[in-house]
C-alpha positions in Angstrom: 11.2 25.9 -18.5 9.8 23.4 -20.6 10.2 20.0 -21.4 10.9 19.4 -25.2 11.7 16.5 -27.4 15.2 16.9 -29.4 14.2 15.8 -32.9 17.3 15.0 -35.0 16.3 14.9 -38.6 15.0 18.7 -38.6 16.8 19.8 -35.6 13.4 20.9 -34.1 12.4 20.9 -30.2 8.2 19.9 -29.5 6.5 20.2 -26.3 6.0 16.6 -25.1 2.4 15.5 -25.8 1.8 12.0 -25.0 -1.2 10.4 -23.1 1.1 7.9 -21.1 2.9 10.7 -19.8 0.2 12.8 -18.4 -1.3 9.6 -16.8 2.0 8.6 -15.0 2.2 12.1 -13.7 -1.5 12.0 -12.7 -0.5 9.0 -10.7 2.5 10.0 -9.2 0.9 13.2 -8.1 -2.2 11.3 -6.7 0.3 9.1 -4.8 2.1 11.8 -3.0 -1.1 14.1 -2.1 -2.6 10.9 -0.8 0.0 10.1 1.2 1.6 13.2 2.5 -2.0 14.7 3.7 -2.0 11.1 6.1 1.0 11.6 8.5 -0.6 8.8 10.8 -0.2 6.2 8.3 2.9 7.4 6.3 6.5 7.0 8.4 9.3 9.5 7.5 10.9 6.5 5.3 7.5 6.0 3.4 7.6 9.7 2.5 11.5 9.7 1.6 10.5 6.3 -0.4 8.0 8.5 -1.9 10.4 10.9 -3.4 12.1 8.2 -4.5 9.5 6.1 -6.3 7.9 9.0 -7.9 11.3 10.2 -9.8 11.9 6.7 -10.9 8.4 6.1 -12.3 9.3 9.3 -14.3 12.6 7.6 -15.1 10.8 4.4 -16.3 9.1 6.5 -18.6 11.8 7.8 -20.1 13.6 4.5 -20.6 10.5 3.1 -22.0 10.4 6.7 -24.7 14.0 6.1 -25.4 14.8 2.7 -25.8 10.9 0.9 -26.3 9.3 3.4 -28.6 12.8 4.8 -30.2 12.3 8.4 -29.1 15.0 10.5 -27.6 15.2 11.7 -24.1 13.5 15.0 -23.2 16.0 17.9 -22.3 15.2 20.9 -20.1 15.9 24.0 -21.9 17.4 26.3 -19.4 17.8 30.4 -19.6 20.6 31.3 -21.9 19.8 28.5 -24.8 21.6 25.9 -22.5 20.3 22.9 -23.2 20.4 19.6 -20.5 19.0 15.8 -20.4 16.2 15.9 -18.3 17.6 11.7 -17.3 20.3 12.8 -16.1 19.1 16.0 -13.7 16.5 13.7 -12.5 18.9 11.0 -11.7 21.3 13.4 -10.3 18.5 14.8 -7.8 17.4 11.4 -6.8 20.6 10.1 -5.7 21.7 13.0 -4.0 18.5 12.7 -1.7 19.6 8.8 -1.6 22.6 9.8 0.0 21.4 12.2 2.2 18.9 9.3 3.7 21.9 7.5 3.8 23.7 9.5 5.6 21.4 10.6 7.8 21.2 6.9 8.8 25.0 6.8 9.5 24.9 9.7 11.4 21.9 8.8 13.9 24.0 5.8 14.4 27.1 7.7 15.7 25.6 10.6 17.1 23.0 9.2 19.5 25.0 5.9 20.6 22.6 3.1 18.8 23.1 0.1 20.2 21.4 -3.4 18.8 22.4 -6.3 20.7 20.5 -8.7 18.4 22.5 -7.4 15.4 25.4 -7.5 17.5 25.0 -11.0 18.6 24.4 -12.1 15.1 27.7 -11.3 14.4 29.5 -12.9 16.8 29.2 -16.6 15.1 31.9 -16.6 12.6 34.6 -19.3 11.2 37.6 -18.2 13.3 36.4 -19.5 16.4 33.9 -22.3 15.4 35.0 -23.4 11.8 32.4 -23.7 9.4 28.9 -22.4 11.3 25.6 -21.6 10.0 25.5 -18.0 8.6 29.2 -17.7 9.6 30.5 -15.6 6.5 29.2 -12.2 7.1 30.7 -12.6 10.9 34.2 -13.9 9.7 34.3 -10.9 7.4 33.5 -8.6 10.2 35.7 -10.2 12.7 38.3 -9.5 10.4 37.9 -5.7 10.4 37.8 -6.0 14.3 37.0 -8.7 16.9 35.6 -6.5 19.8 34.7 -2.6 18.6 30.9 -3.4 17.9 30.4 0.1 16.2 33.0 -0.7 13.8 31.5 -4.4 13.3 27.9 -2.8 12.2 29.3 -0.2 9.9 31.9 -3.0 8.5 28.8 -5.1 8.1 26.7 -2.1 6.4 30.0 -1.4 4.2 30.3 -5.2 3.0 26.7 -5.5 2.6 26.4 -2.3 0.2 29.7 -3.2 -1.5 28.8 -6.7 -2.9 25.2 -5.0 -3.5 27.3 -2.2 -6.0 29.2 -5.4 -7.4 25.7 -7.3 -8.0 24.5 -4.1 -10.0 27.8 -3.1 -12.1 28.2 -7.0 -12.9 24.5 -6.9 -14.5 25.4 -3.5 -16.3 28.2 -4.9 -17.9 26.9 -8.3 -18.6 26.6 -9.0 -22.4 23.5 -11.2 -21.7 21.0 -8.6 -21.5 19.9 -5.2 -23.6 20.7 -2.0 -22.6 16.8 -1.0 -21.4 16.6 -4.3 -19.4 19.9 -3.0 -17.6 18.6 0.5 -17.1 15.5 -0.5 -15.8 17.2 -2.9 -13.0 19.6 -0.3 -12.3 17.1 2.3 -11.7 14.8 0.1 -9.6 17.3 -0.9 -7.0 19.1 2.2 -6.8 15.7 4.2 -6.2 13.0 1.9 -5.4 11.7 1.1 -1.9 13.1 -2.6 -2.2 16.1 -1.1 -2.9 19.2 -1.1 -1.1 17.9 2.2 0.9 15.4 0.0 2.5 17.6 -2.2 3.6 19.2 -0.1 5.7 15.5 0.0 7.9 15.7 -3.6 8.4 17.5 -5.7 11.5 19.4 -7.9 9.0 19.5 -5.4 6.5 23.7 -5.8 5.9 23.1 -9.3 4.9 20.1 -9.0 2.5 21.9 -6.2 0.6 24.8 -8.8 0.4 22.2 -11.4 -0.4 20.7 -9.3 -3.6 24.5 -8.6 -4.5 25.3 -12.1 -4.9 22.1 -12.8 -6.5 23.1 -10.5 -9.2 26.4 -11.3 -9.7 24.9 -14.7 -10.1 22.5 -13.8 -12.5 25.1 -11.6 -14.9 27.0 -15.0 -15.1 23.9 -17.5 -15.5 25.0 -20.7 -17.4 28.6 -20.0 -16.5 31.0 -22.1 -13.9 32.2 -19.2 -12.0 28.2 -18.2 -10.9 28.2 -21.5 -8.3 30.9 -19.2 -6.6 28.4 -16.6 -5.8 25.5 -19.0 -5.3 27.5 -20.7 -2.7 28.6 -17.5 -1.4 25.0 -16.5 -0.8 23.8 -19.7 0.6 27.2 -19.4 3.3 25.5 -16.1 4.1 22.2 -17.2 4.7 20.8 -20.2 3.6 17.8 -17.9 2.5 19.5 -17.2 -0.8 18.6 -20.8 -2.2 14.7 -19.8 -2.6 15.6 -16.7 -3.9 17.9 -18.4 -6.5 15.8 -21.7 -7.1 13.7 -20.2 -9.3 15.7 -18.8 -11.7 18.2 -22.2 -11.6 14.7 -23.7 -12.7 13.9 -21.4 -15.5 17.7 -22.0 -16.8 16.7 -25.9 -17.4 13.8 -25.0 -18.8 15.5 -23.2 -21.5 17.8 -26.1 -21.8 15.0 -28.4 -21.9 13.0 -26.5 -25.3 16.7 -25.4 -26.6 16.4 -22.0 -26.7 19.3 -19.7 -28.4 20.7 -23.4 -30.0 21.7 -24.5 -26.3 23.2 -28.0 -26.4 23.2 -30.6 -23.7 26.2 -30.1 -21.8 24.3 -26.7 -20.8 21.6 -28.7 -19.5 24.0 -30.9 -17.7 25.8 -27.7 -15.8 22.6 -26.2 -14.7 21.2 -29.6 -13.4 24.8 -30.0 -11.7 24.8 -26.2 -10.5 21.4 -27.0 -9.0 22.6 -30.3 -7.4 25.6 -28.6 -5.9 23.7 -25.5 -4.7 20.8 -27.6 -3.5 24.2 -30.0 -1.7 25.4 -26.7 0.0 22.0 -25.9 1.4 21.1 -29.0 3.0 24.7 -29.3 4.9 24.1 -25.4 6.1 20.8 -26.3 7.6 21.7 -29.6 8.9 23.2 -29.7 12.8 26.4 -30.2 11.4 27.5 -26.7 11.1 25.5 -25.6 14.9 27.8 -25.3 17.9 25.7 -25.9 21.2 23.9 -22.5 22.4 26.2 -22.7 25.5 29.5 -22.2 23.3 27.8 -19.5 21.1 27.1 -17.3 24.5 30.3 -17.6 25.9 32.0 -16.4 22.8 29.7 -13.4 22.5 30.4 -12.5 26.2 34.2 -13.2 25.6 34.2 -10.5 22.5 32.2 -7.9 24.6 32.6 -8.1 28.1 31.7 -4.3 28.3 28.2 -4.4 26.9 25.2 -4.5 29.2 24.0 -8.1 29.7 21.5 -8.8 26.6 17.8 -10.1 27.9 16.8 -13.5 26.5 14.6 -12.3 23.6 18.1 -10.8 22.3 19.9 -14.2 22.5 17.4 -15.4 19.9 19.6 -14.5 17.4 21.5 -17.3 18.1 18.3 -19.7 17.4 19.2 -20.3 14.2 22.4 -21.2 14.4 22.8 -23.5 17.3 22.0 -27.3 18.0 19.0 -26.9 20.3 16.7 -25.3 18.3 15.8 -28.2 15.3 13.0 -28.0 13.2 10.2 -29.4 15.3 11.4 -26.5 18.3 10.9 -23.9 14.8 7.5 -25.2 13.9 6.3 -24.4 17.2 7.2 -20.9 17.5 5.9 -20.6 14.1 2.5 -22.1 14.8 2.3 -19.2 17.8 3.1 -16.7 15.0 0.8 -18.0 12.0 -2.0 -17.3 14.7 -0.7 -14.0 16.2 -2.4 -10.7 14.8 1.2 -9.6 13.2 1.2 -12.6 10.6 -2.2 -11.5 9.8 -0.6 -8.1 8.7 1.7 -9.8 6.0 -1.0 -12.7 5.4 -3.6 -10.0 3.8 -0.9 -8.0 1.7 0.6 -11.2 0.2 -3.0 -12.6 -0.8 -3.4 -9.4 -2.4 0.3 -9.0 -4.3 -0.5 -12.8 -5.7 -3.7 -11.8 -7.1 -2.7 -8.0 -8.7 1.0 -9.9 -9.8 -1.0 -12.8 -11.7 -3.5 -10.0 -13.1 -1.4 -7.1 -14.5 0.8 -10.3 -16.2 -2.6 -11.3 -17.9 -3.4 -7.6 -18.7 0.0 -6.6 -19.8 1.2 -10.2 -21.3 1.8 -9.7 -25.4 2.0 -13.6 -25.4 0.2 -16.4 -27.1 -2.0 -18.8 -25.2 0.2 -21.7 -24.3 3.2 -19.1 -23.8 1.1 -16.7 -21.7 -0.1 -19.8 -19.4 3.9 -20.6 -18.9 4.9 -17.2 -18.2 1.9 -16.8 -15.5 3.2 -19.9 -14.0 6.8 -18.6 -13.7 5.5 -15.2 -12.2 4.0 -17.0 -9.4 6.6 -19.4 -9.0 9.2 -16.3 -8.9 6.8 -14.7 -6.1 5.8 -17.6 -4.2 9.5 -19.7 -3.9 10.7 -16.9 -1.8 7.3 -17.0 0.6 8.0 -20.9 1.2 10.0 -19.1 3.9 7.2 -17.8 5.8 6.6 -21.4 6.8 9.6 -22.3 9.2 11.1 -18.5 10.0 8.6 -15.3 11.4 10.6 -12.7 8.7 8.1 -12.8 6.8 8.5 -9.0 5.5 11.9 -10.3 4.4 10.5 -13.1 2.1 7.7 -10.9 0.7 10.5 -8.4 -0.4 12.4 -11.2 -1.8 9.3 -12.2 -3.8 8.6 -8.9 -5.0 13.0 -9.2 -6.5 12.2 -12.2 -7.8 9.3 -10.9 -9.8 11.1 -7.9 -11.1 14.1 -9.7 -12.1 12.0 -12.7 -14.0 10.2 -9.8 -15.7 13.1 -7.9 -16.8 15.6 -10.5 -17.1 14.8 -13.8 -17.7 11.3 -13.4 -19.3 12.4 -11.4 -22.7 15.0 -14.3 -23.3 12.4 -17.0 -22.6 9.4 -15.7 -25.5 10.2 -14.3 -28.6 7.5 -11.6 -27.6 8.6 -10.8 -24.0 8.6 -7.3 -24.5 9.1 -5.3 -21.4 5.9 -3.6 -20.6 6.5 0.1 -19.2 2.8 0.1 -17.7 2.9 -3.7 -16.2 6.2 -2.3 -14.7 4.7 1.3 -13.2 1.5 -0.7 -11.6 3.8 -3.1 -10.0 5.9 -0.6 -8.3 3.1 1.3 -7.1 1.9 -1.9 -6.0 5.2 -2.6 -4.6 5.7 0.6 -3.0 2.0 0.5 -1.0 2.8 -3.3 0.4 6.3 -3.6 1.0 7.4 -4.5 4.0 9.5 -2.0 6.5 10.3 -4.3 9.1 10.4 -8.1 9.6 7.7 -8.7 11.7 4.4 -6.7 10.9 3.1 -5.0 8.1 2.7 -1.3 9.1 0.1 -0.7 6.8 -2.0 -3.3 7.8 -1.3 -3.3 11.1 -2.7 0.0 11.3 -5.3 -0.7 9.5 -6.2 -3.8 11.6 -6.1 -1.5 14.4 -3.3 -2.6 16.6 -0.3 -1.1 15.6 -0.1 3.2 15.7 3.2 4.6 14.9 4.3 8.0 16.0 3.6 10.5 13.1 7.1 11.9 12.3 8.0 15.1 10.3 9.9 14.8 7.1 
């Protein structure tokens, strides 16, 4: 079996000889060897992610060859003279692996009697009982499916998140705003990379985040159109963190209007300013005490819904803290002050600072823009990564906010940057090293970063077979 290029001019096949192709394979094999030989630093999920990210990097190289260098994709020469496209084979295998991982997650939930009280509590504050309540959109949809079966509710929340996520990717693919290579990069990354939807199965709030990212993609696909505001409002009703993921891109739209990009008229500026203002008003409303019931009412409703469940600990009831009148900003800041001085926070502080440095360095080395445009581009990249991290000031879910930062950087680089700058072509090498950075530092939890927890000497996971 050989890797071949098909040359349509002379109808001949040539063996691939490309230095970046060889370099990428060396880098991928190095990652595989280094991580599989260190079982105490690698969880089952990380090893699974390694398979996906390795194949993804290979697929991105093929996209780079076909759409950037305009060379036909390689084909596999099978016994008997038959030929099949290599990207087709590889993507099929990767998706099969992904489906197996997801199936295993659902099977484990069903057979082990998995009971996550924290997640069940968070799904109990719905519109049916309390009217407009903070973060009540997902519980409302779930309670339409079942009002008392917690397993059905957890499955329903995951299915809703997955459905919205898939709708977002489909909307991006069908959007006429983006070129074919932009679409393929985004779909490949968010299906297979560690920050894609499989990683959300490992988060307590994964169903929320899958839906948040889906609404974000839906709004991006309809950027500048009135109906995109609907998805922005849905995202904020789901979780107010959505506003910080979306905010940089609303500001990028306003910048494009101010410079008259693509012959934009003042009406676009007026609409984008109005969209920013309306989204901000909804965010302020959902962050206020007007949509927060008393804690006693929320607890009572939980016990009415699930009388047969074991009595939750006080720690599990912290899931209701963001929705209650009692937990105001000053109380939350006291909690955050304690967290910011804890070892768990240090495990994220180091990779966040390191990621900021590397992202700026990559943006400088693989930029291709002129002096002034380069400075603007680096500032926008920094905004995309840093604005979601503002949430770490008021909420301990630093892993999620770091994840949102990576998502925002990739979305800006692939979708927005080429439209803002005429020379803003996608660099495959930039994406290659950025995805390796994300693979090494992407959060696998909410409160601490496992790799740095180990390096700092206070977290020791049990090695797992893969």
